C-alpha beads as a LAMMPS data file, in Angstrom:
LAMMPS data file: protein, C-alpha beads

244 atoms
243 bonds

1 atom types
1 bond types

-500.0 500.0 xlo xhi
-500.0 500.0 ylo yhi
-500.0 500.0 zlo zhi

Masses

1 110.0

Atoms # bond

1 1 1 -13.946 -3.571 -6.930
2 1 1 -13.361 -7.258 -6.299
3 1 1 -10.691 -7.544 -8.985
4 1 1 -7.838 -5.870 -7.122
5 1 1 -5.762 -7.899 -4.723
6 1 1 -5.250 -5.544 -1.777
7 1 1 -6.666 -7.972 0.781
8 1 1 -4.699 -10.876 -0.695
9 1 1 -1.536 -8.776 -0.410
10 1 1 -2.271 -8.051 3.245
11 1 1 -2.895 -11.737 4.010
12 1 1 0.350 -12.651 2.282
13 1 1 2.287 -10.075 4.324
14 1 1 0.667 -11.179 7.576
15 1 1 1.881 -14.709 6.859
16 1 1 5.345 -13.452 5.955
17 1 1 8.608 -14.322 7.647
18 1 1 10.206 -12.155 10.312
19 1 1 12.673 -10.860 7.718
20 1 1 9.825 -9.560 5.571
21 1 1 8.121 -8.086 8.637
22 1 1 11.346 -6.202 9.336
23 1 1 11.141 -4.734 5.835
24 1 1 7.564 -3.623 6.487
25 1 1 8.672 -1.902 9.722
26 1 1 11.457 -0.111 7.816
27 1 1 9.102 1.112 5.082
28 1 1 6.445 2.384 7.500
29 1 1 9.149 4.084 9.587
30 1 1 10.370 5.899 6.488
31 1 1 6.811 7.037 5.705
32 1 1 6.362 8.299 9.279
33 1 1 9.675 10.186 9.108
34 1 1 8.638 12.059 5.964
35 1 1 5.147 12.699 7.339
36 1 1 6.466 14.177 10.617
37 1 1 8.926 16.425 8.779
38 1 1 6.135 17.704 6.524
39 1 1 3.222 17.951 8.967
40 1 1 4.602 17.865 12.500
41 1 1 4.807 15.190 15.220
42 1 1 1.358 15.671 16.782
43 1 1 -1.124 13.121 15.403
44 1 1 -3.997 15.297 16.630
45 1 1 -2.957 17.929 14.098
46 1 1 -1.604 15.583 11.428
47 1 1 -4.272 13.280 9.970
48 1 1 -1.779 11.493 7.739
49 1 1 0.377 10.681 10.777
50 1 1 -2.701 9.269 12.541
51 1 1 -3.273 6.998 9.539
52 1 1 0.374 5.876 9.517
53 1 1 0.350 5.134 13.255
54 1 1 -2.767 3.019 12.713
55 1 1 -1.038 1.299 9.774
56 1 1 2.037 0.595 11.910
57 1 1 -0.070 -0.890 14.713
58 1 1 -2.024 -3.024 12.218
59 1 1 1.352 -4.428 11.103
60 1 1 2.332 -5.168 14.733
61 1 1 5.002 -2.465 14.946
62 1 1 5.660 -1.964 18.693
63 1 1 4.542 1.374 20.172
64 1 1 8.114 2.077 21.334
65 1 1 9.365 1.817 17.747
66 1 1 6.656 4.175 16.506
67 1 1 7.393 6.743 19.249
68 1 1 11.138 6.517 18.571
69 1 1 10.732 7.220 14.852
70 1 1 8.419 10.191 15.512
71 1 1 10.757 11.724 18.114
72 1 1 13.821 11.214 15.935
73 1 1 12.157 12.878 12.940
74 1 1 10.737 15.719 15.033
75 1 1 14.060 16.395 16.732
76 1 1 16.027 16.415 13.513
77 1 1 17.817 13.207 14.471
78 1 1 17.037 11.632 11.112
79 1 1 19.331 13.421 8.671
80 1 1 18.130 11.454 5.649
81 1 1 16.138 13.534 3.209
82 1 1 13.808 11.134 1.476
83 1 1 12.398 12.056 -1.891
84 1 1 9.277 10.607 -3.499
85 1 1 9.927 8.913 -6.833
86 1 1 7.384 7.114 -9.008
87 1 1 8.437 4.633 -11.688
88 1 1 6.162 3.148 -14.343
89 1 1 6.692 0.171 -16.581
90 1 1 5.497 -3.131 -17.948
91 1 1 5.899 -6.628 -16.587
92 1 1 5.633 -9.822 -18.654
93 1 1 2.901 -9.777 -21.326
94 1 1 2.371 -6.041 -20.859
95 1 1 1.173 -6.057 -17.235
96 1 1 1.108 -2.405 -16.101
97 1 1 3.185 -1.661 -12.984
98 1 1 3.528 1.502 -10.851
99 1 1 6.288 1.635 -8.225
100 1 1 6.222 4.348 -5.528
101 1 1 9.501 4.956 -3.688
102 1 1 10.937 7.057 -0.886
103 1 1 14.655 7.333 -1.467
104 1 1 17.716 9.228 -0.272
105 1 1 19.617 8.212 -3.423
106 1 1 17.707 8.534 -6.709
107 1 1 20.475 7.013 -8.835
108 1 1 20.676 3.871 -6.707
109 1 1 16.918 3.428 -6.659
110 1 1 16.445 4.036 -10.391
111 1 1 19.200 1.529 -11.169
112 1 1 17.660 -1.101 -8.901
113 1 1 14.155 -0.676 -10.318
114 1 1 15.387 -0.808 -13.923
115 1 1 17.400 -3.955 -13.137
116 1 1 14.349 -5.775 -11.735
117 1 1 12.200 -4.942 -14.772
118 1 1 14.932 -6.011 -17.192
119 1 1 15.725 -9.230 -15.319
120 1 1 12.146 -10.464 -15.056
121 1 1 10.776 -9.971 -18.537
122 1 1 9.558 -6.402 -18.316
123 1 1 10.755 -2.927 -19.158
124 1 1 10.799 0.385 -17.338
125 1 1 8.818 3.048 -19.185
126 1 1 8.509 6.812 -19.104
127 1 1 6.427 8.805 -16.645
128 1 1 2.755 8.507 -17.526
129 1 1 3.103 5.380 -19.677
130 1 1 0.766 3.321 -17.475
131 1 1 -0.619 5.656 -14.793
132 1 1 -3.499 6.666 -17.085
133 1 1 -4.819 3.101 -16.598
134 1 1 -5.164 3.648 -12.837
135 1 1 -7.209 5.926 -10.606
136 1 1 -6.472 6.857 -6.996
137 1 1 -9.030 5.489 -4.551
138 1 1 -9.181 5.213 -0.790
139 1 1 -9.428 1.589 0.331
140 1 1 -10.365 0.746 3.922
141 1 1 -10.342 -2.932 4.896
142 1 1 -12.376 -4.111 7.878
143 1 1 -12.239 -7.562 9.462
144 1 1 -15.357 -9.589 8.684
145 1 1 -16.113 -11.224 12.032
146 1 1 -19.742 -12.012 11.156
147 1 1 -20.429 -8.371 10.375
148 1 1 -23.979 -7.631 9.219
149 1 1 -23.590 -6.445 5.633
150 1 1 -26.522 -4.005 5.750
151 1 1 -25.318 -2.477 9.014
152 1 1 -21.725 -1.902 7.892
153 1 1 -22.972 -0.510 4.591
154 1 1 -25.059 2.034 6.469
155 1 1 -22.195 2.837 8.858
156 1 1 -19.637 3.146 6.036
157 1 1 -21.785 5.461 3.924
158 1 1 -22.193 7.693 6.983
159 1 1 -18.450 8.393 6.643
160 1 1 -18.432 9.042 2.874
161 1 1 -17.874 5.493 1.581
162 1 1 -18.610 4.998 -2.121
163 1 1 -18.750 1.219 -2.473
164 1 1 -17.953 -1.974 -0.615
165 1 1 -17.360 -5.646 -1.346
166 1 1 -17.587 -8.523 1.111
167 1 1 -15.102 -11.380 1.427
168 1 1 -15.369 -14.202 3.961
169 1 1 -12.416 -12.714 5.905
170 1 1 -12.687 -9.007 5.186
171 1 1 -14.807 -6.187 3.822
172 1 1 -13.148 -3.768 1.388
173 1 1 -14.651 -0.287 1.382
174 1 1 -13.915 2.290 -1.294
175 1 1 -13.901 6.052 -0.769
176 1 1 -12.272 9.187 -2.136
177 1 1 -8.576 9.402 -1.094
178 1 1 -9.256 12.466 1.075
179 1 1 -11.918 10.530 3.042
180 1 1 -9.630 7.699 4.218
181 1 1 -8.945 9.186 7.676
182 1 1 -12.593 10.038 8.296
183 1 1 -13.763 6.569 7.262
184 1 1 -11.068 4.727 9.244
185 1 1 -11.655 6.761 12.397
186 1 1 -15.447 6.601 12.109
187 1 1 -15.541 2.823 11.679
188 1 1 -12.989 2.340 14.483
189 1 1 -15.168 4.394 16.829
190 1 1 -18.142 2.197 15.907
191 1 1 -16.162 -0.851 17.016
192 1 1 -14.993 -2.314 13.705
193 1 1 -11.513 -3.815 13.462
194 1 1 -9.872 -1.809 10.658
195 1 1 -7.073 -3.879 9.105
196 1 1 -5.853 -1.318 6.577
197 1 1 -6.699 2.212 5.425
198 1 1 -4.746 3.737 2.555
199 1 1 -4.968 5.429 -0.804
200 1 1 -4.391 2.915 -3.595
201 1 1 -3.886 3.043 -7.352
202 1 1 -6.734 0.920 -8.726
203 1 1 -6.517 -0.247 -12.364
204 1 1 -9.445 0.245 -14.739
205 1 1 -8.735 -3.023 -16.552
206 1 1 -6.744 -6.162 -15.780
207 1 1 -4.282 -8.326 -17.704
208 1 1 -4.363 -12.098 -17.326
209 1 1 -1.237 -14.251 -17.466
210 1 1 -1.594 -17.838 -18.659
211 1 1 2.003 -18.683 -19.582
212 1 1 3.780 -20.366 -16.632
213 1 1 7.036 -18.531 -17.369
214 1 1 5.223 -15.169 -17.399
215 1 1 3.521 -15.977 -14.088
216 1 1 6.845 -17.023 -12.514
217 1 1 8.632 -13.879 -13.745
218 1 1 5.807 -11.575 -12.652
219 1 1 5.874 -13.075 -9.154
220 1 1 9.670 -12.619 -9.022
221 1 1 9.381 -9.016 -10.238
222 1 1 6.868 -8.207 -7.498
223 1 1 8.927 -10.008 -4.837
224 1 1 12.106 -8.123 -5.726
225 1 1 10.337 -4.765 -5.874
226 1 1 8.632 -5.291 -2.498
227 1 1 11.902 -6.497 -0.949
228 1 1 13.662 -3.221 -1.792
229 1 1 13.791 -0.827 1.195
230 1 1 13.262 2.200 -1.063
231 1 1 10.001 0.830 -2.507
232 1 1 6.897 1.841 -0.557
233 1 1 4.074 0.629 -2.792
234 1 1 3.722 -1.501 -5.906
235 1 1 0.521 -1.368 -7.955
236 1 1 -0.239 -3.496 -11.004
237 1 1 -3.101 -4.703 -13.168
238 1 1 -2.267 -8.412 -13.159
239 1 1 -5.499 -10.339 -12.744
240 1 1 -4.430 -12.646 -9.912
241 1 1 -7.788 -14.296 -9.194
242 1 1 -6.743 -17.462 -10.961
243 1 1 -3.810 -17.631 -8.570
244 1 1 -6.099 -17.664 -5.520

Bonds

1 1 1 2
2 1 2 3
3 1 3 4
4 1 4 5
5 1 5 6
6 1 6 7
7 1 7 8
8 1 8 9
9 1 9 10
10 1 10 11
11 1 11 12
12 1 12 13
13 1 13 14
14 1 14 15
15 1 15 16
16 1 16 17
17 1 17 18
18 1 18 19
19 1 19 20
20 1 20 21
21 1 21 22
22 1 22 23
23 1 23 24
24 1 24 25
25 1 25 26
26 1 26 27
27 1 27 28
28 1 28 29
29 1 29 30
30 1 30 31
31 1 31 32
32 1 32 33
33 1 33 34
34 1 34 35
35 1 35 36
36 1 36 37
37 1 37 38
38 1 38 39
39 1 39 40
40 1 40 41
41 1 41 42
42 1 42 43
43 1 43 44
44 1 44 45
45 1 45 46
46 1 46 47
47 1 47 48
48 1 48 49
49 1 49 50
50 1 50 51
51 1 51 52
52 1 52 53
53 1 53 54
54 1 54 55
55 1 55 56
56 1 56 57
57 1 57 58
58 1 58 59
59 1 59 60
60 1 60 61
61 1 61 62
62 1 62 63
63 1 63 64
64 1 64 65
65 1 65 66
66 1 66 67
67 1 67 68
68 1 68 69
69 1 69 70
70 1 70 71
71 1 71 72
72 1 72 73
73 1 73 74
74 1 74 75
75 1 75 76
76 1 76 77
77 1 77 78
78 1 78 79
79 1 79 80
80 1 80 81
81 1 81 82
82 1 82 83
83 1 83 84
84 1 84 85
85 1 85 86
86 1 86 87
87 1 87 88
88 1 88 89
89 1 89 90
90 1 90 91
91 1 91 92
92 1 92 93
93 1 93 94
94 1 94 95
95 1 95 96
96 1 96 97
97 1 97 98
98 1 98 99
99 1 99 100
100 1 100 101
101 1 101 102
102 1 102 103
103 1 103 104
104 1 104 105
105 1 105 106
106 1 106 107
107 1 107 108
108 1 108 109
109 1 109 110
110 1 110 111
111 1 111 112
112 1 112 113
113 1 113 114
114 1 114 115
115 1 115 116
116 1 116 117
117 1 117 118
118 1 118 119
119 1 119 120
120 1 120 121
121 1 121 122
122 1 122 123
123 1 123 124
124 1 124 125
125 1 125 126
126 1 126 127
127 1 127 128
128 1 128 129
129 1 129 130
130 1 130 131
131 1 131 132
132 1 132 133
133 1 133 134
134 1 134 135
135 1 135 136
136 1 136 137
137 1 137 138
138 1 138 139
139 1 139 140
140 1 140 141
141 1 141 142
142 1 142 143
143 1 143 144
144 1 144 145
145 1 145 146
146 1 146 147
147 1 147 148
148 1 148 149
149 1 149 150
150 1 150 151
151 1 151 152
152 1 152 153
153 1 153 154
154 1 154 155
155 1 155 156
156 1 156 157
157 1 157 158
158 1 158 159
159 1 159 160
160 1 160 161
161 1 161 162
162 1 162 163
163 1 163 164
164 1 164 165
165 1 165 166
166 1 166 167
167 1 167 168
168 1 168 169
169 1 169 170
170 1 170 171
171 1 171 172
172 1 172 173
173 1 173 174
174 1 174 175
175 1 175 176
176 1 176 177
177 1 177 178
178 1 178 179
179 1 179 180
180 1 180 181
181 1 181 182
182 1 182 183
183 1 183 184
184 1 184 185
185 1 185 186
186 1 186 187
187 1 187 188
188 1 188 189
189 1 189 190
190 1 190 191
191 1 191 192
192 1 192 193
193 1 193 194
194 1 194 195
195 1 195 196
196 1 196 197
197 1 197 198
198 1 198 199
199 1 199 200
200 1 200 201
201 1 201 202
202 1 202 203
203 1 203 204
204 1 204 205
205 1 205 206
206 1 206 207
207 1 207 208
208 1 208 209
209 1 209 210
210 1 210 211
211 1 211 212
212 1 212 213
213 1 213 214
214 1 214 215
215 1 215 216
216 1 216 217
217 1 217 218
218 1 218 219
219 1 219 220
220 1 220 221
221 1 221 222
222 1 222 223
223 1 223 224
224 1 224 225
225 1 225 226
226 1 226 227
227 1 227 228
228 1 228 229
229 1 229 230
230 1 230 231
231 1 231 232
232 1 232 233
233 1 233 234
234 1 234 235
235 1 235 236
236 1 236 237
237 1 237 238
238 1 238 239
239 1 239 240
240 1 240 241
241 1 241 242
242 1 242 243
243 1 243 244
């Protein structure tokens, strides 16, 4: 489990500039809008909305902003109809990349994504070309403020956890995607500080990059993808451990 870089991504975003934080707010707001339209505005009856509200708060989105997005979506004030699109391709040296989008203009988004891959040494592939290398897992990240490893292991398995790994800053807990809400809520009730709780695409194997040009281009590809408002999630199998 330790190979994927979810916690490193979170740390990087927490240290990000205000402009990047604004992007994060926009992306979460879009997710909430779609979730409310599909499952209703009451978090008590919409587990996915509860998870998204928790995600928004973990990213320091003000409560007023969250309430405004929910009310606007529930009242039909948001006329944008966002569609889920998933793009698959290869970065430099064959790094596998999955890009999940919510877009109101498929042509614009497809053109943007293709441009990024072409510009930074990769190529956009067909549906299914890399997704077979990944499996969907629930990943819940808890702050490690001197948490007793045996105790949190016992607590996590009570709420259907499958595995966990301990970092000096955080503890990453793996579960089935459908158990994310249960695990997040259970650990929160037990007093743990949950930093993130989402379903992730976890690669079975990783690709290392040793060429400086490949590393530079892969970083630029990821930066441009994450900077695009239509892009919600980017998953890849680049082994980033050597990058810290």
